Backbone as ProteinMPNN parsed JSONL, in Angstrom:
{"seq_chain_A": "MIGAVMTKRAVAQSYDAISRQDLDALQGMFHEDAVLEFPGDTVMSGRFEGWEAIRGWFARWFKMSPEIRFTPRHVLVENIFALGASNVVHVEWDLDEVTRKGDHNHLTGVTTFDIDGGKGRQVVIYIYDPSVLASMWPPKRATAEEAEPEE", "coords_chain_A": {"N_chain_A": [[-16.651, 5.4, 30.85], [-16.822, 8.404, 30.325], [-14.191, 8.215, 29.36], [-14.155, 6.988, 27.065], [-15.592, 8.82, 25.515], [-14.184, 10.94, 25.314], [-12.073, 10.15, 23.95], [-13.081, 9.564, 21.892], [-13.714, 12.085, 21.027], [-11.063, 13.153, 20.69], [-10.48, 11.86, 18.232], [-12.362, 12.939, 16.276], [-11.797, 15.3, 16.094], [-9.196, 15.17, 14.878], [-9.819, 14.469, 12.462], [-11.43, 16.612, 11.385], [-9.264, 18.548, 11.634], [-7.589, 17.673, 9.688], [-9.471, 18.048, 7.083], [-9.424, 20.815, 7.422], [-6.686, 21.051, 6.704], [-5.104, 21.769, 8.969], [-2.212, 22.021, 10.277], [-0.87, 22.724, 12.354], [-2.705, 22.347, 14.491], [-2.899, 19.552, 14.119], [-0.797, 19.244, 15.275], [-0.752, 19.009, 17.735], [-2.056, 16.873, 18.835], [-1.071, 14.895, 18.352], [2.017, 12.504, 20.054], [5.329, 13.533, 20.476], [6.752, 11.264, 19.376], [5.299, 9.887, 18.074], [4.048, 7.261, 16.055], [3.128, 6.629, 12.324], [1.772, 4.928, 9.936], [1.063, 4.299, 6.461], [-0.172, 2.562, 3.954], [0.962, 0.964, 0.864], [2.574, 1.544, -2.158], [3.855, 3.953, -2.854], [4.551, 7.436, -3.075], [3.602, 8.712, -0.552], [3.391, 6.396, 0.957], [4.422, 4.341, 3.705], [6.709, 4.059, 6.797], [6.307, 6.481, 9.216], [7.96, 7.988, 11.192], [8.139, 9.818, 14.796], [7.104, 13.269, 15.259], [7.657, 15.415, 13.533], [7.999, 13.869, 11.07], [6.088, 13.009, 10.584], [4.537, 15.086, 10.153], [5.647, 16.548, 7.884], [4.906, 14.44, 6.196], [1.796, 14.826, 6.378], [1.953, 17.491, 5.187], [3.405, 17.497, 2.375], [0.754, 15.687, 1.502], [-1.06, 17.423, 1.462], [-0.235, 19.96, -0.009], [-0.412, 18.289, -2.434], [-3.038, 17.806, -2.487], [-5.206, 20.288, -2.457], [-7.939, 20.194, -1.217], [-9.658, 18.422, 0.869], [-11.921, 15.861, 2.095], [-12.804, 14.166, 5.057], [-15.34, 11.775, 5.914], [-16.313, 10.309, 8.813], [-17.701, 7.023, 9.26], [-18.415, 4.788, 10.921], [-17.08, 4.419, 14.383], [-15.487, 2.879, 16.594], [-14.447, 2.637, 19.676], [-12.417, 0.629, 21.692], [-12.396, 0.202, 24.548], [-14.917, 0.733, 26.276], [-15.325, 1.294, 28.629], [-13.132, 2.626, 30.143], [-11.605, 5.203, 31.631], [-9.605, 7.405, 31.569], [-8.24, 9.483, 28.879], [-7.328, 7.705, 27.369], [-7.079, 5.19, 24.592], [-7.985, 2.976, 22.263], [-8.891, 3.406, 19.059], [-11.057, 2.758, 16.631], [-11.59, 3.614, 13.564], [-14.198, 3.95, 10.505], [-14.206, 4.938, 7.241], [-14.87, 7.421, 4.935], [-13.162, 8.952, 2.416], [-12.725, 12.013, 0.381], [-11.24, 14.033, -1.966], [-9.62, 16.596, -4.118], [-7.106, 16.903, -6.105], [-4.39, 19.127, -7.182], [-4.105, 18.925, -9.641], [-6.956, 18.94, -10.417], [-8.237, 16.221, -10.432], [-10.44, 14.048, -9.172], [-10.571, 12.07, -6.047], [-11.345, 9.002, -4.573], [-11.33, 7.343, -1.748], [-11.81, 4.406, 0.911], [-11.807, 3.0, 3.864], [-9.772, 2.41, 6.936], [-8.908, 3.336, 9.92], [-6.476, 2.956, 12.865], [-6.146, 3.876, 15.932], [-4.26, 4.489, 18.486], [-4.656, 6.01, 21.145], [-3.127, 7.822, 23.841], [-3.66, 9.2, 26.879], [-4.942, 11.199, 25.166], [-3.465, 11.93, 22.778], [-2.495, 10.915, 19.849], [-0.571, 7.885, 19.561], [0.288, 5.979, 18.077], [-0.552, 5.153, 14.699], [-2.678, 3.697, 12.786], [-3.228, 2.986, 9.14], [-5.756, 1.479, 6.98], [-6.302, 0.558, 3.587], [-9.077, -0.11, 2.007], [-9.423, -0.51, -1.161], [-6.45, -0.669, -2.064], [-5.504, -0.42, -4.501], [-6.495, 1.973, -5.97], [-4.728, 3.995, -5.225], [-2.202, 4.188, -6.635], [-3.356, 5.576, -8.745], [-3.876, 8.055, -7.293], [-1.428, 9.453, -6.385], [2.311, 9.233, -7.375], [4.371, 6.403, -7.843], [6.658, 4.838, -5.128], [8.746, 4.805, -6.159], [9.53, 6.548, -7.712], [10.994, 9.451, -9.84], [12.755, 11.671, -8.572], [11.15, 14.413, -9.729], [8.828, 13.041, -10.494], [7.868, 12.53, -8.46], [7.427, 14.894, -7.075], [4.932, 17.08, -5.514], [3.017, 19.278, -7.284], [3.002, 22.923, -7.929]], "CA_chain_A": [[-17.343, 5.895, 30.023], [-16.157, 9.51, 29.738], [-12.909, 8.463, 28.787], [-14.126, 6.651, 25.838], [-16.309, 9.773, 24.763], [-13.164, 12.001, 25.247], [-11.293, 9.589, 23.147], [-14.028, 9.711, 20.424], [-13.705, 13.322, 20.619], [-10.234, 13.363, 20.128], [-10.246, 11.291, 16.848], [-12.955, 13.928, 15.61], [-11.085, 16.6, 15.85], [-7.993, 15.417, 14.029], [-10.168, 14.222, 11.11], [-11.831, 18.205, 11.205], [-8.085, 19.432, 11.727], [-7.166, 17.261, 8.502], [-9.931, 18.506, 6.395], [-8.775, 22.328, 7.601], [-4.968, 21.269, 6.707], [-4.586, 23.135, 9.983], [-0.888, 21.307, 10.608], [-0.639, 23.018, 14.024], [-3.93, 21.26, 15.39], [-2.829, 18.433, 14.381], [0.49, 18.982, 15.587], [-1.462, 19.245, 19.583], [-2.914, 15.951, 18.697], [0.263, 13.223, 18.648], [2.938, 12.446, 20.416], [6.533, 13.985, 19.682], [7.477, 10.381, 18.872], [3.995, 9.391, 17.53], [4.395, 6.736, 14.496], [2.169, 6.898, 11.272], [1.801, 3.604, 9.025], [0.242, 4.021, 5.372], [-0.089, 1.421, 3.157], [0.831, 1.001, -0.525], [4.036, 1.775, -2.852], [3.301, 5.23, -3.573], [5.488, 8.334, -2.168], [2.843, 9.062, 0.392], [3.232, 5.171, 1.758], [5.806, 4.013, 4.55], [6.375, 4.554, 8.449], [6.879, 7.548, 9.76], [8.359, 7.884, 12.782], [8.269, 11.29, 15.149], [6.027, 14.343, 14.768], [8.349, 15.979, 12.467], [8.108, 12.739, 9.803], [4.287, 13.069, 9.936], [3.711, 16.633, 9.777], [6.389, 16.164, 6.304], [3.868, 13.584, 5.263], [0.841, 15.924, 6.12], [2.432, 18.863, 4.341], [3.195, 17.087, 1.04], [-0.196, 15.659, 0.876], [-2.115, 19.017, 1.733], [0.579, 20.525, -1.102], [-0.94, 17.506, -3.272], [-4.5, 17.828, -2.444], [-5.555, 21.032, -1.405], [-9.175, 20.041, -1.068], [-9.748, 17.033, 1.455], [-13.02, 15.763, 2.991], [-13.362, 13.064, 5.502], [-16.728, 11.227, 6.537], [-16.395, 8.967, 9.423], [-18.787, 6.433, 9.357], [-18.075, 4.154, 12.198], [-16.53, 4.9, 15.133], [-15.551, 1.759, 17.608], [-13.664, 2.399, 20.986], [-12.147, -0.725, 22.19], [-12.592, 0.345, 26.007], [-16.062, 2.101, 26.365], [-15.23, 2.04, 30.181], [-11.898, 3.59, 30.343], [-11.667, 6.715, 32.635], [-8.989, 8.772, 31.206], [-8.48, 10.031, 27.654], [-6.051, 6.602, 26.163], [-7.682, 4.12, 24.195], [-7.38, 2.466, 21.015], [-10.279, 3.708, 18.331], [-10.997, 2.251, 15.091], [-12.66, 4.679, 12.592], [-14.219, 3.385, 8.855], [-13.784, 6.284, 6.897], [-14.771, 7.634, 3.426], [-12.52, 10.431, 2.068], [-13.127, 12.283, -1.062], [-10.068, 14.539, -2.448], [-9.312, 16.829, -5.084], [-5.861, 17.261, -5.993], [-4.233, 20.17, -7.962], [-4.445, 18.716, -11.381], [-7.991, 19.036, -10.451], [-8.226, 15.215, -10.099], [-11.236, 13.846, -7.868], [-10.517, 10.879, -5.674], [-12.487, 8.85, -3.658], [-10.626, 6.016, -1.223], [-12.456, 3.771, 1.64], [-10.616, 2.611, 4.798], [-9.91, 2.342, 8.574], [-7.458, 4.016, 10.793], [-6.45, 2.452, 14.232], [-5.823, 5.026, 16.697], [-4.138, 4.278, 19.479], [-4.699, 6.863, 21.849], [-2.243, 7.816, 24.551], [-3.374, 10.773, 26.948], [-5.456, 12.033, 24.437], [-2.823, 12.221, 21.729], [-2.224, 9.688, 19.345], [0.726, 7.304, 19.83], [0.36, 5.016, 16.896], [-1.677, 5.174, 13.56], [-2.11, 2.43, 11.477], [-4.097, 3.61, 8.204], [-5.946, 0.434, 6.097], [-7.12, 1.321, 2.837], [-9.695, -1.196, 1.512], [-8.579, -1.105, -2.288], [-5.134, -0.065, -2.146], [-5.205, -0.798, -6.08], [-6.65, 2.864, -6.156], [-3.612, 4.617, -4.288], [-1.297, 4.255, -8.241], [-3.849, 6.355, -9.443], [-3.874, 9.511, -6.605], [0.112, 9.468, -5.841], [3.583, 8.445, -7.788], [4.857, 5.309, -7.356], [7.644, 5.112, -4.319], [10.097, 4.453, -6.993], [9.203, 7.656, -8.926], [11.721, 10.134, -9.963], [12.587, 13.137, -7.972], [10.355, 15.282, -10.723], [7.68, 12.784, -10.903], [7.327, 12.469, -7.087], [7.333, 16.407, -6.317], [3.928, 17.609, -5.48], [3.19, 20.234, -8.524], [2.726, 24.307, -7.452]], "C_chain_A": [[-16.666, 6.942, 29.528], [-14.462, 9.396, 29.338], [-12.892, 7.915, 27.4], [-14.734, 8.052, 24.988], [-15.184, 10.906, 24.728], [-12.281, 11.766, 24.224], [-12.029, 10.337, 21.815], [-13.48, 11.134, 20.209], [-12.866, 13.716, 19.605], [-9.998, 13.001, 18.556], [-11.314, 12.218, 16.042], [-12.43, 14.775, 14.98], [-9.909, 16.56, 15.157], [-8.727, 15.161, 12.67], [-10.615, 15.788, 10.576], [-10.393, 18.812, 11.032], [-7.746, 18.883, 10.041], [-8.159, 17.835, 7.078], [-9.723, 20.176, 5.711], [-7.674, 22.113, 6.763], [-4.889, 22.124, 7.556], [-3.152, 21.716, 10.249], [-0.441, 21.67, 12.502], [-1.813, 22.714, 15.183], [-3.587, 20.448, 15.512], [-1.407, 17.974, 15.07], [-0.028, 18.104, 17.415], [-1.663, 17.678, 19.44], [-2.139, 14.91, 18.227], [1.315, 13.592, 19.46], [4.168, 12.813, 20.03], [6.89, 12.419, 18.884], [6.458, 9.442, 18.518], [4.719, 8.111, 16.152], [3.133, 6.706, 13.558], [2.548, 5.666, 10.661], [0.672, 4.061, 8.293], [0.566, 3.168, 4.203], [0.13, 1.458, 1.683], [2.586, 1.23, -0.843], [4.051, 2.776, -3.582], [4.497, 6.064, -2.644], [4.923, 8.7, -1.041], [3.131, 7.537, 1.34], [4.714, 4.875, 2.604], [5.351, 4.074, 6.349], [7.025, 5.639, 8.562], [6.426, 8.068, 11.255], [8.673, 9.405, 13.646], [7.432, 12.367, 14.551], [7.008, 14.805, 13.542], [7.904, 15.107, 11.125], [6.705, 13.153, 9.589], [4.164, 14.286, 9.899], [4.129, 16.676, 8.493], [5.106, 15.428, 5.719], [2.482, 14.156, 5.429], [0.859, 16.783, 5.23], [2.674, 18.442, 2.996], [1.705, 16.737, 0.83], [-1.254, 16.44, 0.829], [-1.529, 19.782, 0.639], [0.166, 19.616, -2.309], [-2.151, 17.626, -3.78], [-5.291, 18.985, -1.712], [-7.134, 21.248, -0.776], [-9.428, 18.543, -0.48], [-10.891, 16.88, 2.278], [-13.298, 14.726, 3.521], [-14.55, 12.89, 5.771], [-16.688, 10.275, 7.323], [-17.581, 8.287, 9.461], [-19.061, 5.592, 10.533], [-16.792, 4.577, 12.906], [-16.316, 3.623, 16.314], [-14.079, 1.975, 18.807], [-13.692, 1.026, 21.888], [-12.407, -0.642, 23.689], [-13.562, 1.26, 26.32], [-15.78, 2.197, 27.892], [-13.769, 2.79, 30.801], [-12.447, 5.254, 30.835], [-11.095, 7.532, 32.236], [-9.2, 8.588, 29.565], [-7.209, 8.894, 26.878], [-6.915, 5.308, 25.894], [-7.561, 3.686, 22.944], [-9.275, 2.462, 20.148], [-10.171, 3.189, 16.946], [-12.143, 3.256, 14.162], [-12.323, 3.904, 10.967], [-14.751, 4.705, 8.528], [-14.296, 6.572, 5.133], [-13.525, 9.332, 3.319], [-12.627, 10.686, 0.498], [-11.907, 13.613, -0.9], [-10.311, 15.473, -3.908], [-7.994, 17.342, -5.108], [-5.776, 18.03, -6.707], [-4.394, 20.752, -8.905], [-6.476, 18.56, -11.341], [-8.729, 17.294, -10.874], [-9.557, 15.192, -8.962], [-11.187, 12.308, -7.856], [-10.918, 10.714, -4.682], [-11.553, 7.368, -2.952], [-11.806, 5.844, 0.161], [-11.673, 3.212, 2.311], [-11.083, 2.65, 6.239], [-8.718, 2.601, 8.808], [-7.958, 3.505, 12.075], [-5.806, 3.147, 14.844], [-5.32, 4.768, 18.082], [-3.325, 5.539, 20.678], [-4.047, 7.188, 23.248], [-2.534, 9.111, 25.729], [-4.031, 11.639, 26.495], [-4.794, 12.55, 23.427], [-2.504, 10.668, 20.975], [-0.736, 9.5, 19.498], [1.47, 6.622, 18.839], [-0.767, 4.879, 16.245], [-1.678, 4.505, 12.553], [-3.452, 2.811, 10.29], [-4.316, 2.283, 7.114], [-6.827, 1.214, 5.084], [-8.024, -0.203, 1.738], [-9.451, -1.475, 0.018], [-7.542, -0.245, -2.348], [-4.736, -0.107, -3.891], [-5.351, 1.19, -6.337], [-5.714, 4.119, -5.681], [-2.429, 4.775, -5.972], [-2.142, 5.214, -8.982], [-4.132, 7.966, -8.695], [-2.236, 10.055, -6.602], [0.984, 8.723, -7.174], [3.969, 7.735, -7.307], [6.17, 6.014, -6.313], [8.848, 5.257, -5.068], [10.106, 5.894, -7.696], [10.822, 8.663, -8.444], [11.627, 11.108, -9.178], [11.373, 14.315, -8.385], [9.267, 14.676, -10.567], [7.018, 12.544, -9.158], [7.096, 13.785, -5.928], [5.958, 16.758, -6.304], [4.137, 19.476, -6.562], [2.75, 21.643, -7.54], [1.094, 24.252, -7.379]], "O_chain_A": [[-15.965, 6.806, 28.525], [-13.712, 10.34, 29.088], [-11.984, 8.166, 26.607], [-14.303, 8.275, 23.856], [-15.434, 11.85, 23.978], [-11.723, 12.668, 23.6], [-11.686, 11.256, 21.071], [-12.795, 11.334, 19.206], [-13.077, 14.207, 18.496], [-9.415, 13.761, 17.783], [-11.009, 12.212, 14.849], [-12.451, 15.064, 13.783], [-9.421, 17.618, 14.759], [-8.192, 15.687, 11.694], [-10.212, 16.174, 9.478], [-10.35, 19.689, 10.169], [-7.665, 19.767, 9.189], [-7.534, 18.035, 6.036], [-9.766, 20.659, 4.58], [-7.543, 23.007, 5.927], [-4.629, 23.278, 7.216], [-3.467, 20.532, 10.368], [0.073, 21.031, 13.42], [-1.745, 22.844, 16.405], [-3.597, 19.963, 16.643], [-1.003, 16.84, 15.327], [0.302, 17.045, 17.949], [-1.149, 17.208, 20.455], [-2.71, 13.984, 17.651], [1.605, 14.775, 19.641], [4.335, 12.363, 18.897], [7.315, 12.508, 17.732], [6.685, 8.238, 18.636], [5.764, 8.287, 15.527], [2.049, 6.767, 14.138], [3.706, 5.299, 10.856], [-0.423, 4.271, 8.815], [1.649, 3.229, 3.621], [-0.732, 2.155, 1.148], [3.528, 1.124, -0.058], [4.22, 2.715, -4.8], [5.181, 5.546, -1.762], [5.762, 9.128, -0.248], [3.046, 7.699, 2.557], [5.839, 5.146, 2.183], [4.265, 4.113, 6.927], [8.155, 5.829, 8.111], [5.458, 8.343, 11.963], [9.486, 10.148, 13.096], [7.105, 12.306, 13.366], [6.796, 14.206, 12.487], [7.467, 15.735, 10.161], [6.269, 13.583, 8.521], [3.127, 14.488, 9.268], [3.217, 16.834, 7.681], [4.416, 15.921, 4.827], [1.821, 13.94, 4.413], [-0.09, 16.936, 4.46], [2.029, 19.147, 2.22], [1.186, 17.434, -0.043], [-2.284, 16.167, 0.211], [-2.41, 20.475, 0.129], [0.392, 20.177, -3.381], [-2.482, 17.601, -4.966], [-5.898, 18.814, -0.655], [-7.479, 22.185, -0.055], [-9.409, 17.572, -1.237], [-11.002, 17.678, 3.209], [-14.029, 13.992, 2.856], [-15.133, 13.96, 5.943], [-16.986, 9.186, 6.832], [-18.586, 8.954, 9.706], [-20.117, 5.829, 11.121], [-15.753, 4.963, 12.368], [-17.327, 3.518, 17.008], [-12.958, 1.488, 18.659], [-14.61, 0.528, 22.539], [-12.71, -1.758, 24.113], [-13.286, 2.424, 26.61], [-16.04, 3.286, 28.405], [-13.64, 3.391, 31.868], [-13.315, 6.049, 30.475], [-11.625, 8.641, 32.296], [-10.017, 7.833, 29.038], [-6.392, 9.25, 26.029], [-7.348, 4.554, 26.766], [-6.654, 4.331, 22.417], [-10.32, 1.883, 20.444], [-9.143, 3.272, 16.274], [-13.356, 3.398, 14.322], [-11.297, 3.514, 10.409], [-15.486, 5.417, 9.213], [-13.958, 5.781, 4.253], [-13.327, 10.323, 4.022], [-12.619, 9.833, -0.39], [-11.715, 14.109, 0.21], [-11.131, 15.07, -4.733], [-7.654, 18.163, -4.255], [-6.824, 18.205, -7.328], [-4.625, 21.905, -9.27], [-7.101, 18.077, -12.285], [-9.718, 17.262, -11.606], [-9.711, 16.052, -8.095], [-11.461, 11.498, -8.742], [-11.043, 11.574, -3.81], [-11.19, 6.463, -3.703], [-12.541, 6.776, 0.485], [-10.68, 2.769, 1.733], [-12.216, 2.829, 6.687], [-7.698, 2.276, 8.2], [-9.121, 3.478, 12.477], [-4.643, 3.236, 14.449], [-6.204, 4.876, 18.932], [-2.158, 5.828, 20.942], [-4.719, 6.564, 24.069], [-1.755, 10.059, 25.633], [-4.03, 12.771, 26.981], [-5.25, 13.593, 22.961], [-2.334, 9.585, 21.536], [0.127, 10.375, 19.557], [2.686, 6.57, 18.657], [-1.834, 4.579, 16.781], [-0.927, 4.582, 11.581], [-4.603, 2.881, 10.722], [-3.352, 1.945, 6.427], [-7.675, 2.075, 5.317], [-7.48, -1.002, 0.977], [-9.251, -2.663, -0.234], [-7.73, 0.924, -2.683], [-3.622, 0.216, -4.304], [-4.379, 1.748, -6.846], [-6.166, 5.251, -5.856], [-1.941, 5.9, -6.083], [-1.586, 5.724, -9.954], [-4.523, 8.917, -9.372], [-2.047, 11.24, -6.879], [0.478, 7.838, -7.863], [4.151, 7.955, -6.11], [6.627, 7.15, -6.445], [9.859, 5.791, -4.614], [11.142, 6.089, -8.332], [11.479, 8.672, -7.402], [10.504, 11.561, -8.953], [10.788, 14.982, -7.531], [8.33, 15.466, -10.444], [5.828, 12.424, -8.87], [6.801, 13.826, -4.734], [5.602, 16.757, -7.483], [4.978, 20.374, -6.516], [2.194, 21.427, -6.463], [0.458, 25.241, -7.013]]}, "name": "protein", "num_of_chains": 1, "seq": "MIGAVMTKRAVAQSYDAISRQDLDALQGMFHEDAVLEFPGDTVMSGRFEGWEAIRGWFARWFKMSPEIRFTPRHVLVENIFALGASNVVHVEWDLDEVTRKGDHNHLTGVTTFDIDGGKGRQVVIYIYDPSVLASMWPPKRATAEEAEPEE"}
């Protein structure tokens, strides 16, 4: 049971680091060969393999949205009897963010974390209403000017 508590704590710390936009703290929470998958057809969508690609994903998001606040609603640990910090965790969350343009966005979704030794090995994000993503970020097929976040 102590492993489940450790794993839940690691996931909670990752949401805090995102809200603080702390890339260095996030780096310590992912394996170098981690994978992050994000749904949709936006410039933020796709499969990002390795910490450098994941860091780039977070950096782009932070540049587009200087205010990010996660509210985890439900946290489910698959193996409550795990002894170490390896487990699968599912988090249902609400996200509120403000873009550089001043737009307010709200998303609800679930993220599945495959945690190995206290660090994320694979992270898959599911959005309840993916049509909202199109109003938040440019489409994947956007021109370079449209896809680049404003300063």
